[in-house]
N, C-alpha and C positions, 0 to 999 in steps of 0.2 A: 422164720418162715421153718414151715413142720416138714415132716418126709412125705412126699406124693406117690400113695401108688398109680402106677400108670397101667394099665391090662392093654395088650395084642392082640389079634390073631396070629401071628407071627413076630418074632425076635425084631426083626427090621421093623415093622410097622409099631411099636413098643419104643423101642428107639427115635423113630422118628416125633413119638408127642415129648419125649421128654428135651429133645432139643427144640421145638416147637415153646416148649412153656418154660425150663428153665435154663435153654441156652446149650452152647457148646460145652461149658467149663462146668457144667453139674456134677454131682458127685452119685455114682451109682453102689445105692448099699445092698441092694438084693437082689435074685433074680431066681424065678421058679414058673415050672410048666401047671398051669391048673386046666380046671375043664375048659374054662372061658377062652384059655391060649396062655400067652406067656404074660408073665406076673413080673414088675420091677418096679422096687424103691427108688425113691432116688430124692435129692434135695440140691438145692444150690450152693456151691462152691464158700460164698460168705458169709453163709448160715451154721458155720461148722463153730467158729470160734463164739458167736452169741449164743448158741444152745448147749456149748460147754461151759460159758460162764454163767448160764441162767439155763438150767435142765427144764423143759418143759414138764408139766406135772403130767401126774401119772395118767389122770383124768382125759387129758388130752389125746387123745386118739385117735390115727388120721382115720380111724373105719366109721367113725360118729359122724354124725351131722352138723354138731358143735365142735369138732375137733380141728376146722378146717375152715376157713373160706370156701365158698361151693363158688364153682365156674363155671358160667355158660358153655354149654360143648358144642363145636359146631359140626354140622354134620361128618366133616371130613377128618377131624381129629378131635376126638374127645379126649379134652384135657386132662378131666377127672372124670374118675367113674362114679357113678352114683353109690348112695351108701348101703353098705352090708346089709346082703337081708338079717336075720333074726336070726337064724341059725347059723352066720357066719362070725356072730360076735368074737365067740372063743379064740378064732382064727385071727381077727384083727389085732386083739389082743396080745397075741403071743408074736405078730407083727409089728406090734409095736415096741414090745420090749426088746425083739432082737434089733431093730434098728438104733433104740437107745442102748443098747450095749454097743455096735456097730461102731457108734458115735467117737464113744469113749474111748473104743479101741482105737480107732484113727487122730483123736484126739492126743494119745500116748504114744502113736507110732511119732505124729510129728511133733511132739516135744522130744522124742528119742531122738529123731533125727538133724534137730536144732542142735542140739548140742554136739552130737559126733561129729556133724558141721563145724562149729563151734571148735572142738577138740582137733577136729582134721585141718583146720586152714592156714595157707601157709602164716610161720610169723612173719613180723615187721624185720626188715632188713634194717641194718645198724644202723645206717641214715635215718631212716622213718622214724626208729625211737630215738635217737639224740635228736631231732628237730623236733618231737614232740616235747621231748623234755626242755629245750628251749625257750618252746614257747609259752611250756607252762610256768620256765622263770621271770616269763616275763621281756623276754628277748623280740623283737621284730622278724616278721618271717625275713625279707630281705638280711638283715644281720645275720639268720638262723644259717641263709643259702650258703651266705660268703665263709662263713664260718665252715662249714663242709665241705666246702668245695675241696679240700684238701684233706678230704678221714682216707686214710690208708686202708687198703683192699683187705687187710685181714680182719680189719673192724666190721666192714662193711658187710657184712654174712647174714644171715637169715635161721639161723642157729636157735631152736627156742630155748638152749643153754644160756645160750650169749646175754640174755636178759639179764641174768645174775653176776653177770660178767663185771666186775670193776675194772676191766680195762679201757673200754669206751668213756666211762667218764672221765677215769685220769686224763685219759689223750684229750677230752673236749677240754678237760679244767686245763692241762697245758696249751693248747690252741688259744684259750681265751686271755690262758695271761700274760699270752707273748704279743699279742696284739695292743693289753695295755701300754701307753708310753707312760712310764712314772718317771718321779725325781729318785735316780741312784744314789746319790747321799747326800744327804745335810747339808753338808758344807757347801756344796754346790751353787746353794738357795741361800746359804746367812754367809758363804766365805766372799763373795764380790761385793764391792761398796756401792751403795747406791740407794734411787728410793723406789719403796713400790708400794702399788695401790692396791687394796682389796676394795673391787666392785664386786654391783651385783644388788639383788632386788633387795625389798626390804624383808626384815625380817629372816632372814638366811644365817645370822648370826655371826656378821661382822665383826662387830668390835670384841665380842670375847675371844674371837680367832685372833683378832689383831693382839689382843693380849697374851693369848697362845704363843704367838709368834716372837711377841719380843721379846718374853720370859725366855724363851729358847735361846734368841742371843746374849742374851743377859747372861745366861748360863756360859756358853760358849765366848764370850767375848768379853764381859763388863760392863756394866752402865754407864760408861762414860763416856761409851761411842755408839748409842743408839738414842732415839729421840722417836713420839707418836707426833702425829697431827691428825686432827681432822676434821671434816668439812661438813659436820653434820649439824646445823644450826637449827635444824626443824623440828628434830624428836624431843620435846619435852625430859631435860637430866640425860641426855646422851651426852653431852659433854663432861659430867659429873661422873657417869660412869667410867668411862674413859680415863678422866683423872686419878680417881681412885685406884683405879689398876697402875697409871704410873707412879703413882706415889708409892705403892707397894714395890714396886720396881727399883726405883728412885732414876727417876731417868722423865726430863722433861716433855711437858705436852703443850703443843701450841693449834691455836686454831685459827683454820682459812675460812673467809668469808666466801662466799659463791663466787664474789666477779674477781676473786683476789688471787694473779697467779703464784706459782710456788715459786719463784723465784725472791716475791717479794720478805717471804721467809728464810735466806739466804744467811745475812747475819746474825740472826740466832741459833743457826743449824752449824756454823762455824765448825769445823771439829768433829762431827759427827758423822763415821762411818756407815751411818744403815738407816733410813729414816721409812718407818711405815706411817702409812693413809689408810685411817680408814673414814669413806667415804660414805656420803649420803644417801642411803638406800634408795632406786628409784624402781618402778613398775619399769617393765622392757618393754611396756606398751608406751611410758612415756617419752615424750620428744625431746625430754631435757637431758635425755641420756647422752645424746653425742655433743650437749653443752657443757655436762660432765667431764667428758674423756678430752675434748678439746681444751677446757681449764685444766686438765691436767700435766697435756702435751704443751701446751704453749707458751711455756719458759724454755731457759737454755738449758735447764736439767732434763734429760731423759728419765722418765718416770717408767719403771716396768709394771705392768699391770698382770692381776692374779685374779679371775674370774672364781667368786665363792657360786656351790651350786648346793642346794638342799634338796638332800638326798634321800628325804622322804616327799617329794613333791613328784606328783603327778606326771606323766611321762609327755605330756603334748606342752607342759607347764615350763620344764626344763629344754626341750628341744626348743622353745619359744625364747626363753633366757639367752640360752647358749647363742641363737640365730642373731637376734636383735642386737644383743651386747658388741659381737663379732664383727656386725656389719656398721654399729655405731663408731670403731674401732676402728675400722676399716675408713670409712669417711671423715675422720678426724686425723686419718696419715699414721696408723699409732699400730700396734700387734697385740694381739691378745691369745696367747697360743699356753699359755698355762692356766690350771683351775687347782680348786680344789673342795672336798667334799665334806659338809658339817649334817649334822645331823643323822651321821652314820645310825648312831644310837634309835631314834624314833623310824625307821625309814622299816616300811614293810618289806622291802623287796628291793634289793639294791641293782638288778636289771635294768631298770629305767637308764638309773644314772650313768651305771657305765654304757650302755648302746650311744648316752648322747655323746659322753665323752671317745669313742668310738666314732662315731657319725661325725666329729666337728676335728678329728687330729687333735686333741688336747693332751697336757702331758699333764697327768696327774700328780701334785705334790704332796699333798696331806689328804688324811682322814682326819676330821674333826669329830667325837663319839660321846659326848659329855660338856658339864658345863666348870670341870674343876680345870684351874688354869695351874699348872704348864700341864698338867697331867694327861687330859682326854686331847692329846693330837699326838698321831702317829704317823712316821713316813709309809706314804703308798706303796703295800704288799701286793703285789700283780696277783700272784698265785692264792694267796689270800681269801682275798676279794672276789675272784672264780669261783672259791671254792665256794663262798657264805652264796655269791649269785647264784649260783647252778643248787643250791641246797634248799635255798626258800622257792616252794612252786606252789603254785595253785592250779585245781581243774581247768580247762579251758572250756569254754561256755558249747554248748550240742553242736549249736548252728556254724561257730569257727571250728569245731573237731572234722566235722563233714565238707566245710564249705571247700568248693577246689584253688588250687592257690592260681594269685592274683597274679595278674601282670603289671612287670615292674617298669616306669618308666627310665627312658632312654639315661638319663639325669643320672639317677640312681643307680644304675648299671655301671657307667662311667666312673661315679663318684668309688663304687665298689674294687671293681678293676684297678683302679688308682690305688686305693688300699692296701690289696692283695699282694699285687705289685711291691708296692711299700714293705708290707711284712716281711715276703718272701729273701729282696734283697737285703734288709737289717738282719733276719736269720744266716742270709750266705755270710754275711760279713761278721757277723759271733760265732760261727760252727765251720767255717773253710779257713783253714791257714792259708794266709796269702791271696784271700778273695780280692780283699781294694787293691793290692797290687795289679790283679788280673783286670779289673777295673781301670786302673789307671792307663794301662798298658791299652785297652779300649776304644778309651780317649785320645790318646797319639794318633791314632788312624785317620783322626777327622783334619789333624794340624797338615801343614804345607809338607811335603816331602823331603826340604833339606830343613827342615827344624825334628824330625822322627829321629835320625840319629841320636843326634846329641841326646834328646830327652829322653829315649830308650835307653843310653847309657849311663845314662844318674840314673831312671828307675830299675834297671838291673844292677847295678851299686848296692844303691839304698835299700833294696828287697833283698839283697845277699848277708847285708848286717842286722837285718831284723829277724828274717827266718834263720834260726836254730836248725841246719842241717843236719841228720843226722849218719845217711844209707844213701847212697846216690846209685839209680838201675842205670848202668851204661849201655847204651845203645851201639848195635855195630858202625862201624865207620865206614858205610856205604848205600850209596842212594835206595829208595826205596823202590820196588818195582813199580814202574811204570809213573815215577816219579822225578825231579832234580831233585829234593832233597833228601837226606838223612834226618831219620827220626832222632830229636833231640835228647839227652841224657835226661832222666827224671830226679826229682828228690821228696827225701821222706823226713819226716820233723817223728820226734821222739816218742810221738803219738801212734804212728803209722801210719797218717797224713800225707796225702802229698800236697805238694806245694805248688803256690799258685802259679810260677812261672820255673820253667826248665831252662837248660842251660844249652845252647847254642853250639854246634862242633866247630864254627869257625872263630870265634869268642874264646877257647880252649887252646894250650898250646899242641904242639903235634906228641905223638909217641902216647903208650898207654902209659908207660910208668910217671911219665912229668904231669899227665893229668889227673893220677891219682892222688900225685905229691902234693900239687895245687889242691886239690879240692880238701887235704890233708891239712896243709897249711890255712889255707885263708875259709872256711867254713867249718873245719872240725868234723870231718866226714870219717867216721873209725871202721863201717861197714859197705861193703863193695860188693853188686851184685850183677855178673859180667855176661854178655851174651854168649863167654863162649871158654876153656881155658887161657889163661893168659901167659904170655910168652914170658921167653928165662930172664928177662928183662924186671918185667913186672912180678914176677914172680916173687924173685929176690928180695924185691924194694917190699913186698907185702909179707913175707918172713921177718923181716927186721925191722918194720912197722907194728908189728903184733896186731894187726886190723883181721877181724872178721871176713872172709867172702863166698860166694859159692858162687858155680858156672852152670847153665844151663848149655848141656850138649846136648849131641846125637845121640840116637841108638847106637850106633857104629860107633862109636869112641870107644878107643880101647887102652883099657887099663889092666893091671896084674893083681890078680888072686890064685891064692893056691901056689904060686910060684910061676902060674903061666899067666898071658896074655888073653884074654877077650873081650869081644864087644860087650858094652854093657847089659844090649838087650840078652845074651846071653846069659850073663850070672842072674836074671831079675827072680829066677824060680828059686836060687840060692838065700836070697836076701830074707832080712828076717822082719814078720808085720812090724809094725811099729806105732801106728796109731791112723784115723780115719777121723776125717773134718768135713764139714760141709760149706763149701765156697759157693762161688758164681763164675761162669764160664761163659764170654760170649754173649752175655747180658740172662742167662737161664743158670738154676740151679743146679751142683753140680758137687757129687760126693769125691773126697779126694782121701784114695787108699793109700798110706805110704809105707813104702818097708827102706829097710837099710843094711848096706852090706861094707864091713871094711877094707878097703881097695888101697894100692899106691897108684898114683900116676904121675907124670913128667910132664913140664912144660911143652907149649903149644910148639909143634914141629923139632921135640927133642928127640935126639937120638941114644945118648948114653942112659943105659939102666940107670946110673949111679942118681941122675936126677929126678929120682922117683919119691916122693912124699908121700906121706900117710896119709889118705882122705876118707871119706865117708861118701859113699853113695848113696843118694836116695834114687827110689823109683815111687811113681807115682802112677797109680788107675786110675781113670775119670772115668764113674760111673754117673746115671742119670741116675737121684736119688728113690725115683717111684719104680721105673721099670728094670732097674739093675742093667742096661742095657751100657753096653761100654759107650765110651764117648773120646778115650785117647791114649795115650802115656805121655809120661816125661821120666827127665834123666837130669840129674844134677849130682856133682861135686862138688865136696865142700868142706870146709873147714871147720863145720858147725856140726858135733857130734851128737850132742841132746836133743830130744825134739821140740822143748822149750826153746830153746834157740834155734834150730834150724825150720819148724814149721813156719814162722812168719816170713822169713827169709822167702822160703819156697812160694807161699802164696803172694808175695809180692812179685814172684817171678811171672806165674799164672795171670793176676793184675794187669801187669806191664804188657802180656800181649793183647789185653784189650783194649789196653790206650792206644799202642801203637794201630791196631784199625780202625778205631774212633776217629784217630786224628789224622788218617788218609781222608777219611770222609767230610768232616770236620773244613779241615781246612780249602777242598771244594766248596761249602756252603759259604765258609768266608769270602772266597773272591766276587761272589753276586752281593752277600749282603756288608762289606765295608767298600768305603770310598775308594774310585779308583785309587788314590795315591800313597794308598796304605803300600807301606814296604812290606818285599814277602819275607823276610826274616820278622814282621810283626807278625803277617799274616799267620807264619808258622806258630811262633810261640804263643799265640792266641788258640790257635788250634790245639795244641797239646796240652795250655791249661784247661782249657774248656772239658777235654778229653778226660783228664787224670780228674777234674773236681767230678764229672757227673760218674768215673769209675768208682770214687771214693765214696759217694750218695750210693750208688748202687749195692756196695756192700756194708756201709753202718748196718750194723745190728744194738747201736746203744739208742736211747730213749729221744734224742735229740736230733740224733741222724734219722732216726724212720720217720720225726715230726717233719723234717725239711724236704726230705725227699714226699713224702705225700702232701707237702705244699707246691712243691714244681707241679708233681703229677698231677695236681688240679689245676695248673696253670694249661697246660693241653689240652684238656676237654677229654678224658678219657686215660684208660690203662693199655699202653700197648703192649705185645707179647713179647717185644724185644724191651727188658723196661731199661737197660743201660742208654739205648737208642732213643728213647722216651724223656728220660732227664736229660740226656744232650740237646735234644730241641727245645725244652723246654728253657736250658739255661738261654741257647741262643735266642728266643722268642724271646726271653725275659731282658738280655740288653738290647735286644733293639726298641721293644716297649719304652725302655730308659729313656733309650735318645729319643723316640718320638713324641713322650711328656716331657723331657728337657725343651726340645724345640716348642711344642705347644706354648708351654708357659714362658718360653721367650717373645711367642706371636703374640700371647696376651697382653705381658706387659708391653712392645711396643705400641699397641691398640688403646690401652691405658693411658698411655704417655700423653 
């Protein structure tokens, strides 16, 4: 559309003509007063791009009768004025040139605005970027959401610089690798004697892989203890191919007819410790798959099956193969939980194969990546597989990139939740000291009350033998305010991790010195964190044993410095600055500014100055790390003089404060969550253990701890202001969900029976 000139006696009348002709979205290019009234140059908004792409020729001036289509003006609204008189031709050409210049300037302005908007548009957050990366790698949307549910808060940012940050990618690689169940050692595959059958569709490389596995076994255990069996009587030359491999390896090979049970080969397989079966390849849609698996499982000899998956197959094919073969195994009363990937070297992307393995909960044993026997077979390395899968990406189609998230089916959500719960439990068992013991204690609550005491006694004994305790945080021997129980004593291992099961007071001997001596003899404890100055007997025992100890004391605790006795609070100004560390207090960041002073002190309730011993007084000023606002003070007396030895002990004192508060809340929650027959001592033991594990995760600053913390926070759907409370809630939810899943599994088995 060309520029149109509108003339009216007033500006209102001219604008009315513009709206009636071009609509409310018309672009006003220029206006001026003339002898006829007010003149406005305007055009439709959708004509700007068209005129910029193909500008009107110079001869197409709106002032000539050929330049624009003639409109039939109405008496009330002359949409288009008559052609200019001959004397005004120059003015019309000037207006045309001006309109073209305005159009160019408007288009330039639009381009600049578009660039500026793109530059100033908020960068996508970390979750969006990682999800896009996963989708480009070939992972499905449901699995991408599942993996990113535990994204740490510090990685889910919207800073532009985070795009080039390798931390989110490294986290995603670790996260994906942790979800892959793999064979840890080859010996667990080749060690146990038995019969193993490779099953899968035609053309996945079962025969070559069978030869590779047989060669690995021969290298480990010799050729006189292994045999090969083939059921493939359909493919031309199938027997001959496997027979050649068997002759090279020096092992026997036997053929099994389709209707022949594996037991019929028992006389010829006598003395063979390991038998490997190369099955006939069948399409996953072939109804004879069930018959084949039933043949393998029909004898007295149990056959362990391994599914061969072609890494180069399409995602839909991989999914169908895994589903149909596992269903066939289930129908035959067997299990199919192990798999191996073939033709990795031919696969354009690994993501579809890995997603199939994750979705079906398969354990990946080996990766086959070539034709050489046995070199091109490797134990599955989850980290290497995750790196390779995420490194191979293809741009998403435009329609998929812009498409809104599709709702997932309920069954998929339930399966995803189950996988996330299983992954979280597996990570906790590997990463937290004594977590399996805490699980075992939780399970005791469902037993009859008369059985709980004896089972708990046995569990505590076994846990004490397994857990190497280095330090103990001793709690006061008095009931907590508003409770009829005292806080149990907490244990620390050599890494500074809280142990899963605490020490209940009523199970320990009377007297502080006796308790410390028992901990030294039975648990090897050499570091003691005390709730106050020890009494004279304990002080003497600590001196004779040579154990390190520290006591958290009040600000009014009197010590001797410079020959005079003072309260510790009075000496804080004389202390020498030592160090400052970042910690957490009550679930929030805290900066601990430490200083120390040499003092002497006597045992608790001692009156004689001769009993005083040289100690180090440590002063801590707690501040908010951002505002610097004071959050409190703490005081300790300890035999540790150097900061490298003292600081870990002092921080453990601070962490124990938070565990004590969390134990009170957890014990209340467990009263409602655990069965009614749960013993009070068992409930207290669980409350202390859960609070201690939540505290460890809250303070963890290593890579594994941060990943595990993010995993748990993702389970509770959001991050609360108090991180320690959120972690504790996640642990309680995890244990409850574990019980629910077990009950659901038991109910399913009853229905299937």
